[in-house]
C-alpha positions in Angstrom: 4.4 -16.2 -13.2 0.7 -16.8 -12.6 -1.2 -16.7 -15.9 -5.0 -17.2 -15.9 -7.1 -16.6 -18.9 -10.9 -16.9 -18.2 -13.9 -16.2 -20.3 -15.7 -14.6 -17.4 -19.3 -13.6 -17.6 -19.8 -11.2 -14.7 -23.4 -10.9 -13.4 -23.5 -7.2 -13.7 -25.1 -4.7 -16.0 -22.2 -2.3 -16.5 -22.7 1.3 -15.5 -21.7 2.4 -19.0 -24.6 0.4 -20.4 -27.0 1.9 -17.9 -25.8 5.4 -18.8 -26.0 4.7 -22.5 -29.5 3.3 -22.2 -30.6 6.3 -20.1 -29.0 8.9 -22.5 -30.6 7.3 -25.5 -34.0 7.5 -23.7 -34.7 3.8 -23.7 -37.8 3.0 -21.8 -37.7 1.2 -18.4 -39.1 -1.8 -20.2 -36.2 -1.8 -22.7 -33.7 -1.4 -19.9 -35.2 -4.3 -18.0 -34.8 -6.3 -21.2 -31.1 -5.4 -21.2 -30.8 -6.7 -17.6 -32.6 -9.9 -18.6 -30.4 -10.3 -21.6 -27.3 -9.9 -19.6 -28.5 -12.4 -17.1 -29.3 -14.8 -19.9 -25.9 -14.3 -21.5 -24.2 -14.7 -18.2 -25.0 -18.4 -17.6 -28.7 -17.6 -17.0 -28.2 -16.0 -13.6 -31.5 -14.2 -12.8 -32.1 -11.2 -10.6 -35.2 -11.6 -8.5 -35.8 -7.8 -8.0 -35.0 -4.8 -10.1 -35.7 -1.1 -9.2 -34.5 2.0 -11.1 -35.0 4.3 -8.0 -36.5 7.0 -10.2 -38.6 6.9 -8.1 -38.3 3.6 -6.1 -41.3 1.2 -6.2 -42.8 1.8 -2.8 -44.4 -1.7 -2.2 -41.0 -3.3 -2.4 -39.4 -1.2 0.3 -39.6 0.0 3.8 -38.4 3.6 4.1 -36.6 5.0 7.1 -35.4 8.6 7.3 -35.6 11.1 4.5 -35.1 10.3 0.8 -35.6 12.2 -2.4 -36.0 10.6 -5.9 -34.7 12.3 -9.0 -34.5 11.3 -12.7 -31.1 9.8 -11.9 -31.9 7.9 -8.7 -32.5 8.3 -5.0 -30.6 10.6 -2.7 -30.7 12.4 0.7 -29.1 15.5 2.1 -29.7 14.1 5.6 -30.0 10.3 5.9 -32.4 7.7 4.6 -32.6 4.0 3.9 -34.7 1.5 2.0 -35.1 -2.1 3.3 -36.4 -4.6 0.8 -39.7 -6.3 1.6 -39.1 -9.0 -1.1 -37.6 -12.2 0.3 -34.7 -13.8 -1.6 -35.7 -17.1 -3.2 -34.4 -20.5 -1.8 -31.8 -18.9 0.6 -33.6 -15.9 2.3 -30.5 -14.6 4.0 -27.9 -15.3 1.3 -28.0 -13.0 -1.8 -26.3 -10.6 -4.1 -26.9 -6.9 -4.1 -25.8 -4.5 -6.8 -26.4 -0.7 -6.8 -25.3 1.9 -9.4 -23.9 5.1 -8.0 -24.2 8.2 -10.1 -21.8 11.1 -9.2 -21.7 14.5 -10.9 -18.1 15.2 -11.9 -16.5 17.8 -9.6 -19.0 17.5 -6.8 -17.5 16.2 -3.6 -19.0 14.5 -0.6 -21.9 12.2 0.3 -22.1 8.6 1.4 -23.7 5.8 -0.7 -24.2 2.3 0.7 -25.6 -1.1 0.4 -27.2 -2.6 3.5 -27.6 -6.4 4.0 -28.8 -8.7 6.8 -30.7 -5.6 7.9 -33.7 -5.3 10.2 -36.7 -3.4 8.9 -36.0 -0.3 10.9 -32.3 -0.1 9.9 -30.9 3.5 9.5 -27.3 4.7 9.4 -26.3 8.3 10.1 -23.1 8.4 12.3 -22.2 9.4 14.8 -25.7 10.1 16.1 -27.8 7.3 14.6 -27.2 3.5 14.2 -30.8 2.3 14.3 -31.6 -1.4 14.2 -29.1 -4.1 13.1 -27.3 -4.3 9.8 -24.2 -4.6 7.7 -23.4 -1.8 5.3 -20.8 -1.4 2.5 -20.5 2.3 1.9 -18.6 4.5 -0.6 -17.7 7.4 1.6 -16.9 11.0 0.7 -16.1 10.7 -3.1 -13.6 13.5 -3.9 -12.6 14.8 -7.4 -9.2 15.9 -8.3 -9.5 17.0 -11.9 -11.0 14.1 -13.8 -10.0 11.5 -11.1 -12.3 10.4 -8.3 -11.2 8.8 -5.0 -13.2 7.6 -2.0 -13.1 5.3 0.9 -14.9 1.9 0.9 -16.0 1.0 4.4 -17.7 -2.2 5.6 -19.5 -1.6 9.0 -21.8 -3.7 11.2 -24.2 -2.4 13.7 -25.7 -4.9 16.1 -28.5 -3.3 18.2 -26.6 0.0 18.0 -23.1 -1.4 18.7 -21.0 -0.3 15.7 -17.8 -2.1 14.4 -15.8 -1.3 11.3 -14.9 -4.6 9.5 -13.0 -3.2 6.5 -11.8 0.2 5.3 -9.6 1.1 2.4 -9.2 3.8 -0.3 -10.9 3.1 -3.5 -11.7 4.6 -6.9 -15.0 6.1 -8.1 -16.4 7.6 -11.3 -19.4 9.4 -12.6 -21.3 6.0 -12.7 -20.2 2.7 -11.3 -21.5 -0.4 -9.6 -21.0 -1.4 -6.0 -21.8 -5.0 -5.3 -22.1 -7.1 -2.1 -22.5 -10.9 -1.9 -23.3 -12.6 1.4 -23.2 -16.3 2.0 -23.2 -17.6 5.6 -20.4 -15.7 7.3 -18.7 -14.7 4.0 -19.0 -11.2 2.7 -17.6 -10.3 -0.8 -17.1 -6.7 -2.0 -16.8 -5.8 -5.6 -16.8 -2.7 -7.8 -17.8 -3.0 -11.4 -17.4 -6.7 -11.2 -13.8 -6.4 -9.8 -13.0 -8.3 -6.6 -12.1 -5.8 -3.8 -12.2 -7.7 -0.5 -13.5 -10.8 1.3 -14.5 -10.4 4.9 -15.8 -13.1 7.4 -18.3 -12.2 10.2 -21.1 -14.1 11.8 -22.7 -11.5 14.0 -25.8 -11.2 11.9 -27.3 -14.4 10.5 -30.5 -13.0 9.0 -32.0 -9.9 7.5 -33.0 -8.1 4.3 -31.0 -6.3 1.6 -31.3 -2.5 1.3 -29.7 0.8 0.5 -28.5 3.8 2.5 -27.7 7.3 1.3 -26.7 10.2 3.6 -25.0 13.6 3.7 -25.2 14.2 0.0 -24.8 17.8 -1.2 -27.9 19.3 -2.8 -26.2 19.1 -6.2 -24.6 15.7 -5.4 -25.1 12.1 -6.5 -27.7 9.4 -6.4 -28.1 5.7 -6.0 -29.6 4.5 -9.3 -30.6 1.1 -10.7 -30.6 -1.5 -7.9 -30.8 -5.3 -8.5 -31.1 -8.2 -6.1 -29.9 -11.7 -6.9 -30.5 -15.1 -5.3 -27.8 -17.0 -3.4 -25.7 -19.4 -5.5 -24.6 -22.5 -3.5 -23.0 -24.4 -6.4 -19.3 -24.4 -7.0 -17.9 -23.3 -10.5 -17.0 -25.9 -13.0 -13.9 -27.9 -12.0 -10.4 -26.6 -12.8 -8.7 -29.0 -15.2 -5.5 -30.1 -13.5 -4.2 -31.3 -16.9 -4.2 -27.7 -18.1 -2.1 -26.4 -15.1 1.7 -26.2 -15.6 4.4 -25.2 -13.1 8.1 -24.3 -13.3 10.3 -24.1 -10.2 13.1 -21.7 -9.5 15.2 -21.0 -6.4 12.9 -18.3 -5.1 9.6 -18.7 -7.0 7.3 -21.0 -8.9 5.7 -20.0 -12.2 2.2 -21.3 -12.8 -0.1 -21.2 -15.8 -3.6 -22.6 -16.2 -6.6 -22.5 -18.4 -9.5 -20.5 -17.0 -12.7 -22.3 -16.0 -16.3 -21.2 -16.1 -19.2 -21.0 -13.7 -22.0 -23.6 -13.6 -25.2 -23.0 -15.6 -27.4 -20.6 -13.7 -24.4 -19.5 -11.5 -23.6 -16.0 -10.3 -20.4 -15.6 -12.3 -16.7 -16.1 -11.5 -14.9 -13.7 -9.1 -11.5 -14.9 -8.0 -8.8 -17.6 -7.7 -6.9 -18.2 -4.5 -3.6 -19.9 -4.3 -2.6 -21.7 -1.0 0.6 -23.5 0.1 0.5 -25.7 3.1 -2.8 -24.1 4.2 -1.4 -20.5 3.9 -3.0 -18.1 1.5 -0.3 -16.9 -1.0 -2.4 -14.9 -3.5 -6.0 -13.8 -4.3 -6.3 -13.3 -8.0 -9.3 -11.6 -9.8 -10.8 -14.1 -12.2 -10.9 -11.6 -15.1 -8.4 -11.6 -18.0 -4.7 -12.1 -17.7 -2.9 -12.2 -14.4 0.8 -12.0 -14.1 2.9 -12.8 -11.0 6.3 -11.3 -10.9 8.6 -12.0 -7.9 10.4 -9.2 -6.2 11.6 -8.5 -2.7 8.1 -7.9 -1.6 5.5 -10.5 -0.7 1.7 -10.6 -0.8 1.4 -7.1 -2.2 -1.3 -6.9 -4.8 -1.9 -4.2 -7.4 -4.8 -4.4 -9.9 -5.8 -2.4 -12.9 -8.9 -3.5 -14.7 -10.9 -2.0 -17.4 -14.5 -3.0 -18.4 -15.3 -2.4 -22.1 -19.0 -2.4 -23.1 -20.3 -2.4 -26.7 -23.8 -2.4 -28.0 -24.6 -4.7 -30.9 -27.5 -4.0 -33.4 -31.0 -4.3 -32.0 -29.8 -3.3 -28.5 -28.3 -6.7 -27.7 -25.7 -6.1 -25.0 -22.2 -7.5 -25.6 -19.7 -7.6 -22.8 -15.9 -7.6 -23.2 -13.7 -7.4 -20.1 -10.1 -6.3 -20.7 -7.4 -6.6 -18.0 -4.4 -4.3 -18.1 -1.4 -6.3 -16.6 -1.8 -6.8 -12.9 1.3 -7.6 -10.8 1.2 -9.8 -7.8 4.5 -10.0 -5.8 4.8 -13.2 -3.7 7.4 -15.5 -2.4 5.7 -18.8 -3.4 8.5 -21.3 -3.7 8.3 -24.8 -5.1 5.1 -26.4 -6.3 4.6 -28.7 -3.3 1.5 -29.1 -1.2 -0.3 -26.3 -3.2 -3.9 -25.7 -3.9 -5.6 -23.6 -6.6 -9.2 -22.7 -5.7 -11.7 -20.9 -8.0 -14.7 -19.1 -6.5 -17.8 -17.6 -8.0 -20.0 -15.0 -6.4 -21.5 -17.6 -4.1 -18.1 -17.3 -2.3 -18.4 -20.9 -1.1 -18.1 -23.7 -2.1 -15.1 -23.6 -4.6 -13.7 -25.8 -7.3 -10.2 -27.0 -6.5 -7.0 -28.2 -8.1 -4.2 -29.7 -5.9 -0.6 -29.9 -7.2 
């Protein structure tokens, strides 16, 4: 069994906090203070740009296509994009983007995306329009079944109009949640509500700006709300203490347990562990809460159930508590020989490492 307990401080303002702040009529200044307090609590990671999209702050964006701003965010029944005019500090092409998607319960359809490494004229409205060059991570066609919402998370690149799908999988959605993208060199990390979803490598586009895209939303549909941009983090998390890692061998598996680490001061927050044997990736494990590995006849099948719990303390101080419902990772890892345990933060690379 793999057990990891980590006091993770994710660099996100939870959607529940955003909704609560909005419903209690906090001013934008107070909400900005919440963002700042979260960044301070979370090892002092600082966002370099914050926009509530109600409406968006024009000087910070180049608009393409048609967009409408509401009290809940920015939307489009046709197609529109915003490309940031603010350059990320230190590493202009490596950054973290987080956007909150607000969906009315029971209203299906629409496409809500984060653009990155985008040219100023980037606009996405398939199949007719792939203007400019860009990557886009997009929540497509959210669909409600009772109180449950499902969608497709798609990562696409467009290089001078030539379109390629890099990742596509079913995902969950809700009335308000965060979609996050981190880009560092050729590494692209996708998260929802601070939960690791996928890691993709592509080097087609080396430069460009962050942005957002919204298209095909019903007239009574959702919006892209609060959007925050964070700088690249090139520092590995604090080292994994090999003395706190224990293993037990069995004929068809190895059980591992270790003490969770933490990110460096000013870091972007932890995201996942990876376990390798002889250079082969055996498991990718979200760095939130308890993780349990149980061996069965299957291998490398991963199921995750994560719940984010947010509470407000007196005086509006935001307190985060992330709770993990047991997650089961089935693998055939056998014998603790020539194995490596790597811990990544949202910089994606580099990583801290333990060899056993």
